[in-house]
N, C-alpha and C positions, 0 to 999 in steps of 0.2 A: 481689175481689182488690185489694190496696192498692198504690198507686203507690209506686215505689221511686226514690230519688234517683239522679242521674247518678253514673257510676263510670268509672273507667279501663278500657279494654278491652284484653285480651291475646288475643283470639280471632280477630282480623282477619288475613286473609292479604294480604300485599303484592300489588299489581297485578303486579309483575314476576314473581312466582312463579306466579300463576294463568295468566298469558298465555302462558307458555313451555311447550313439550312436555317430556317426560321427558328428563333430561340423562344420556345413555348413559354418559359418562365417569364422572360422580358416582356413578351406580348401581353401576358395576363397582368403584369405589374403595370404596364402602361394603361391597359383597360381600366384597372382599378383606380389608378391615378387620375384618369379622365372623369371617372364617375364620382370619386370622392377626393378631390385634390387636397383638402384640408387635412387628410389622414397621412400625408407625406411631409417629411421634413428633410431638406437637402438631399432629396432623391430616395430616401429610405422610409419604410413604412413605420409610422409611429402608432403603436398599439393603443396608447392612451388617448390619442386623437381619434383613432378609429372607434373606440368605445364611445367618445363623446358624439361622434357623428351618427352612430347607429343606436346608441342608447345601451347602457350596462346590461340590461336583461337580455339583449340580442346576442351576446357573446358568451362562450364557454371559456373559462380560464384553465380548466383541466378537471381531474377527477373522473368519476364514473359518467359514462354516456354511452348511447347506443352507436356502435360502429363495428366495422369489419377490420380486424387486425390479423397480421400473420408475420412469421419470421421472414425478414427481407423486404417488408413493404416500403421502408423509407429509402432502401437501395433501389427498388424499382422506380421510385420517383426520381432518383438520380439519373437513372438510364433515360427516362423520359426527357429530363432537362438537359441532357447532353446533346448539343447540336451535332449534326452529321456534316462531314466534309466530303461525302461521296457525291457522285453524279450519276446520270443515266446515259449510256452510250448507245447511240442508235445502231440497229443491225438491219439495214435494208436487205441484206442478202438472205435473211431469214423471214423477212416480211412479205406481205402480199399487198400490192398497190400502196407502197409506203407513203407517197406524197399525198394521196387523197384520203386514205383510210381514217376512220373516226374511232376505231377500236384499238386499245393499247394492250400489249402483253409485255410484262416486265419480269425478267429473270433476276432474282436476288432475294436477300434476306428482307422480310417484309417490313420490319420495324425501321430499318435504315431507309428503305424505299418510301415509307409513309413520311418520314422526316423531310426527305428530298422533295416530295410532292407537295408538302404542306402549304408552302406559299402560293404555288400556282393554282391549287384546287381548294383553298380555304373557303368554306361556305358555299361550295358549288355542286356538291354531290346530292342527288335526290334519293338514292337507294344504296345501302351497303348490305351485302349478304356475305357471311363468313361461316365457314364450317371448320372451326379450329380443332386441334387434337382434343379428344374427349377425356384424356388423362385416365385411361383404363389400367394403366400399369404396364401395358405392352407396347404402347405407342411411344414415340420420341419426339422431342421438340427442343427448341433453343430456349435456354433461360439463363440470365446473367448470374454469375456465381463468383466473380473475382472482382471486387470493387476497389482492391488496393492497387491494381495495375494503373499505369499512366493512361492518359486519354488516347494517346497514339496507339498504345498496345491494345486498348479496348476496341478502338475503331477497326484496327486490322484484324483482330480476332472475330469480332462480330460480323465482319464482312467476309471472313475466311479467304483473304486474298494473298496471292503471292506478291512478291516485290514488283512484278511487272503489271499488276492489276488484274490478273486472270483469276477468275473464280475457280477455286479448287473443288474436287468432286468428293472429298471426304472430310469428316470433322465437323459437319454441320449440326449434327444432332447428339443429344445425350438421353439415353432411356431414363424415364422417371419412374423407377421401381417403387412399388408399394412399401417395400422395406425401408425406403428412404425416410428419415425422420421429418423432412420437409416436403412430403409428397404433394399435399395440396398447396402449400406455400409456393413451391416452385411454379406450379401451374398459374396461380393468381399473379405471380411476379412477371411471368411471360405475358399474361393477357392485359394487365393494367396500362402499361404505356401505349399499347396498340389501340386499345379502346378509347383512351384519351385523345389521341390523334384522329381516330375515326370520328369522333364527335366533332372535332374541329372542322373536318372536311364536309360535314353534312350541312345542307341548306336549312333554314329556319323551318321549312316544311318538309324536311327530309326524315327518313326512318332508317333503322337498322334491324335486320333479322339475324339471329345467331343460332346455329344448330348446336344442340347439346344433348346429353343423355343423363341418366341418374347419377353418374359418378361426380359431376360438378354443377348440376343445375342449381342446387341450393346456394352454392358459393357464388355462381355467376349472377344469380339474381341480386344478391347483396352488393356484389362488385358493381354491377350495372346501376343500382340505385345510387351508389356513391359517385359514379362518373357521369351519368346522365341526369340524376335526380329522380327519386321515387315518383314524383308527380308526372314524369314522362313516360312511366310504364304504361304500355298499351294492352298487351295480352301475352299469355303463354299458349301457344298453339301446340296441340298433340297431333303428330303426324304418324299414321299407321304405316310403318315402314316395311312390314312383311305381309305376305298374303296367305301364309299358312303357319300354324304354331310350330315351334321347334321342340320335337318330342325328346330330344336329348337334354333339355334344360333340367338342372338340378332341382330348382324350385319353381320359378315361373318362366314361361316363354316371353322374353322381352320383345313385344311387338310394336313398340312405339319410340319415337325420339321426340324432343321438344324443339320448338322454335320460340326463342324469346324475342319479343318485339318491343322496341323503344323508340320514341320520337325525339327529335331534337328539341322541339317545343310542342309538347302534347296538346296545348289549346289551339294550335294552328293546324294540326294534321288530321285529316279525315280520309279513311280508305275509300278507294273507288268502289262502286258496286260491281259484283261479279255477274258475269253473263247468266241469264236465266236458263235453266236446264229444259230439255225437251219434256220431262215429266211435268214441270211446272207449267209450261205452255199448254200441255194437253188438257189441264184442268179447265181451260176456257174454251167454251163452245158458243154457238149462236143458234139454238133450236128455234127461236121465234123470229129469226131474221132481223133482229134489232139493228137499225142503221148505224148505231154507235159501236158496232163490232162485237167480238167475242166477249163473253162474260162468264162468271161463275156466281153461285148464290151463297148467301151466308144466313145463319140463324138470326131471326128477328128478336128472340127472346134471350134473356140473361138472368142469372140468380141474383145479381145486385139489386137492391131495392130502388125503385123509381116511382115516385108519387103519382105520375101521370102515365104509368105504364100498365094500367089494368083497364081494359075497355073491350066490348065485343067487336068483332069484325065479320062482315058479310062477304063471302067468296063470290066470284063471278057466277058460280053455278047456282048461287042462291043459298047455299049452306051457311048457317050462322055459327061462328066460332065464339063462344062466350068469353073467352079470354085466353091468355097464354097458358102453357102447360103448368100444373100445380108446382108451386114453389119458385116460379119465375115471373118476370115482368117483361112487358114489351120494351125494347130499347129506345123507342121514340114515342112521343106524344100522339094523340089521335090526329091532331091537326097535321103534324109532320108526316104521319102515316099517309093521310089522304093526299098530301102534296107529292109524296113519292109515288103513289099509285097513279095519280094524274100524269106523272112524268115516265110511266111505264118502267119504273125501277123496282117493281115488285113482281116476283114470279109466283104464280098460283098452280104451277104444274100444267102439263098438257091438257088436262080436262077441266082446269079452272077450279079445282075443288080442294087443293092441298092447303096446308097451313102456310101462310105467306112467308116467303124468303126475300132477303134483300139482294138485288143484282149488283155485283161489283164487276165493272168493266176492265178489261185489260189495259186500255188506254188511260185509266185513272190510277193504276198501281205504278210503283217504282219500275223503271225500266232496267232492272237488275235486282240482284239479291244481296242482302247484308252478309258480310263474311262471318263464318262461325269459327270456333276454336278448335273444333274437331275436323281433321282433314283425312279422309279415308284414301286408301291406295286406289280405289276405283277412279277417283277424280284426279289425283296428283302423282300417282306412281308409287312404286316400291323399289327396294334395293336390287332385287333381281332384275327388274326393268332397266335400272341404271347400268348394271354391268352389261346387259345385252346391248344397250345403246352404245357404250364404249367400244365393245368388241366388234360391233358392226362397222365402226368407223376406223379403228386402229387394230390391225390384225397382229396380235401377239398372244403368246401362251401365258397361262398361269397369272392371270390379272388379279387373282386374290392376294398375291404377294405384294401388290402395290397399293390397293384401295380397300381398306377395311369398312369404310362407311360411305359408299357411293351414294350420290343424290341423283334422282332422275330429273331431266329437263322439265317435265311437267310440274314438279314441285316448285322450281324457281320461276317458271312462267306464271304460276299462281301469284307469287310475290310481285312480279312485273305488273300484272293486271291490277293488283290492289294498290301499288305504291308509285307507279310512273304514269306519265302522259305520253302516248305514242308520238305526239306531234311537237313536243317541247324540247327536243334534243336533251332529254334527261340523261344525267350521267349515273351509271351503275358501277359500283366498285366491289371487287372481291379480292382481298389480300391473302386468303388461304385458297388459292385458286384450284389446286389439285390438278385434275385432268382438263380443267377449263370448262366444266359443265355450265357455269354462269354465262360465259361468253357464247356458248352454243345456244343456250336458251334465249339470250337477247337477240342473236342473229335470226332465230326461228320465229320469235314473237314479232320482231320488226317485219319479217316476211309476211306473216299472217295479217297484220293490221296496217301494213305500210308505214310502220313507226320509224322514228329517227333517233331512238335511244342509242347512247354511246357507252362502251364499257371500258373500264380500266382494271386489269387483273394482274395480280402478282403471285409468283410462285418460285420458291427456292428450288435449285436443282438438286433435289434429294435423290441420292443414288438408289436405284431399284435393283431387285434380284434378277431382273430380266436383262439378258444380254442379247437383245434383238436388233442388230444393225446399229443404227445411230440412236435408238431410243433407250438410252442408258440412264436417264433421269426422268423425273416426273415432269420437269419443264420440257424435256424433249417430246414426251408424250402429249402434253398439253398443246404444244405447237402443231404437232402432227394432226391432232384432233381438229383444231381450228382450220387447218388447211383442207382437211377432207370435208368439213361442213361447208366451207365456202364453195369448194368444187361442187358439191351436191346442190347447193342453192343455184349455182350457175347452170348446172345441167337440167334442173327442173324449171328453169325460168321460162315464162310464156309471155306473149304480147301483152296480156292484161296486167301482169305484174313484172315489168322489166327489172333487171338487176340494177340497183342504184350505183352511180359512179363512185360512191364512197365505200363500196363493199371491199373489205380487206382488213388487214391488221398491221399496226406499226409495232415492231418488236424492239425492245430495249434491254440493256444489261446493266446492273448495278456495277460501277466501277469507281476507283478513286478519282478525285477531282482532276481536271485538266490543269488546275492552277497549283502552284507550288504552296506548300504549307509553311508558314513562318514558325521557326523552331526557336522560340525564346528561352526555353528551359536549358539550362546547362552552359549558357554563354558566360564565361568568367573574365575574359580579357578583351581588350580593345581590338586586337587582331582578329579574334573569333567573331566579334561583332561585325568587323569590317568585311570578313568573308561572307558572313550571312547576308549583309546588305548587298554585296556584289552579286551573289546568287539571285537576288531579287530585283536586279535591273530589269530583267524580263521575267515577269510573274508566271508566264505560261510554260508548262513543262515542255521539254524537248520532245518533238515527235507528235505533239497533240494535233489532231486533225480539225479542219475548219468546221466541218459539220458537227463534231463532237463538242467543240467549243460553243457553237451556236445554241445547241439544245441545252447545254448547261447554263448559258446566259438567259435563255428563255425561262427556265425554271426559276433562276435567281431573281428575275425581274417579274415574276408572277404570271408568266404566260403558259397556257396549257400545251401539252405536247402535240396537240392536233392543230395548233395555230397554223394557218396557211402561210407558206414562205415563198416570197418572190425574190428571185436572184436577178439583180440588175448589173449591167456592165457600165461602169463609170470611168471613162478614161483608161480603159484596159484593166481596171480592177473590179473584182466581184464584190457586190454589196448586197446584203440580206435585207429584205424589207418585209415588214408585217403591218397589218391593219391599214390596208390601202396606202402604204408607204408613209404612214404617219410616224413609224418607228424604224430607224435604220441602224444596221450593225456594220461597222467597219472592222474586219477581222483579218485581212490579208495584206493589205498595202494601202498607202495613201500618198497623195501629191498635192501640191498647192493648186494645181489646175483643176482638181476635182471639186473644190469648195463651191464654185458658182453652180455647177450642175447639180450638186447635192441639195443645195438650198432652193434651187428652182423646183425641186419635187415638193416643197412646202411641207417638210416633216415637222412633227411636234418635238421629236426628241432624236438625237443621234448618240449612239453608244459606240465607243472605239476602244480597242486594245491599245495600250501604251506602246507596244512593240511596232505598231504600224507607222509611227513617226520616226522610227530609226534614230532614236536618241536626240531628235531635233526639237528642242523646246520652242524654237521659233515657229516651226510648222504647226505644232500643237496649239500654240498661242494664236495663230492666224485663224485656225478653225474655231477655236473657243470664242474669240471676239466676233467673228462673222456670225456665229450662232446667236451671240448676245444681241447683235444689231437687229436681228429679225425675231427676237424672242423664241428661239429654239434652244430647248434644254440640251446641254452637252455633258456627256458623262465619259470619263476616261478610266479605264481599268488597268 
């Protein structure tokens, strides 16, 4: 291969672009522009043109209208619209089977994590379940309250990071006391941006379940109508969370919580049928040995008027029934009745002398039951069961100090049965993970039905009052619980249900980007500008590890965290490859001799860090033009 002279590059991505998460506002603006291009002029929305496109009556200019407002709502949207410059750092030392595992656990503030994940998981999630703070006045949660600070100050504060990127163990939470004049507003401001991003993550046939109680369920319903659309409301499920009344209650014993269920697109989503109960199966017998199998019988008469529903019937015993019981009508005409009788679908009783009943065969009914909105603890568990589950796995004292509203795995497994398909690699997300009940529920449900569901769970390292060895935060407890569950599954494995090779969990931590952030504010002189430019000759921060860089780039280029990675040795340099080597990452070093071998892999795209060319424009130009010759996309960062 012949050396090519240096050239000007137009394939580089600015550091400011690669370091930031997906811009929600810009994405929605582009979507609207694609849908109604005539409503935009020179890149900006023209309200008059939008009115013309949609028709004046379709738009509201102002004044009175039905909506949910609160103090700080516009600021909550600002938080939503602020891109994140954070990333996720892999933690193989805390993981189990890191390379093959399909389950993800992330330690970090969930709003920033959601922003980081948005591009890679946009429209890919089948089920989201969250158990957010109930805003009882005694719980604590993060909410934005200082909008005058700079973007950098906000990002550092919301991540609670030290200068070296280490997550601090205090300062995450502020108690939202009822005496606060913005008690409900603070909770709504905390929930709004998270729910918007959650909606973006859902597939068109995806759904979200949210646990709540009477403190905020009325506000949550209005907020969900705004974010998801009232037409996508599915149901409010009542969960009986306790098995005995609380005699200490001042007014009523609070025995239930709510589960609000919304679909991404209500017209596309239908719940799966639940398994039939033993009681339901027991109703079907076969006393006459009908070859069509078990059956039960139903009344042939009804009170609704039917013009052909009055006629005499002769029983096999010879007894004549002059007509249906007084005030009722036979459900079928005489000719249809005779047809059913000929087909042995009429039951006359063992003596052939009873009022006829219609046989309904088990094989003809739905192979499952339609879900109901009342979930009793007998079927889906209660809070005491949830606490026992956790204590049986993680041995620590005083668990009440950590979890006020624990959820049993049976409750979440009910959601999994309704909203996921065990064979479709459905993704389940929980970004208020707590002690990782959702991840345990998915592991156990996969074990039961040989499913391939995958989970992505997020939990802030909230300090606990328990000083039990290394379990000083809820994130620590969650990881320990996951480890114990996986060990239990391995121990109970048998030959009929072998442990899948993907059993395990990948752990990550929210940290600042591995790329330097351009600081344009405050530059007043040419010398200051020159210093800033010199700093960005190499856009990668000093000390950044290759694996950390790779996972950050995977997310920035829309690749899930579970993407299989293949490491190749090309002329002594490690090259990361994904998707059957269709996409290559050059992160450590590069030489002219590598070009031919790289292109022989027939990739579709090559992504390289600018630093690997060691300030050689000639070397970068050779790779660029060699890629163009064979129509391989080349991107330099």
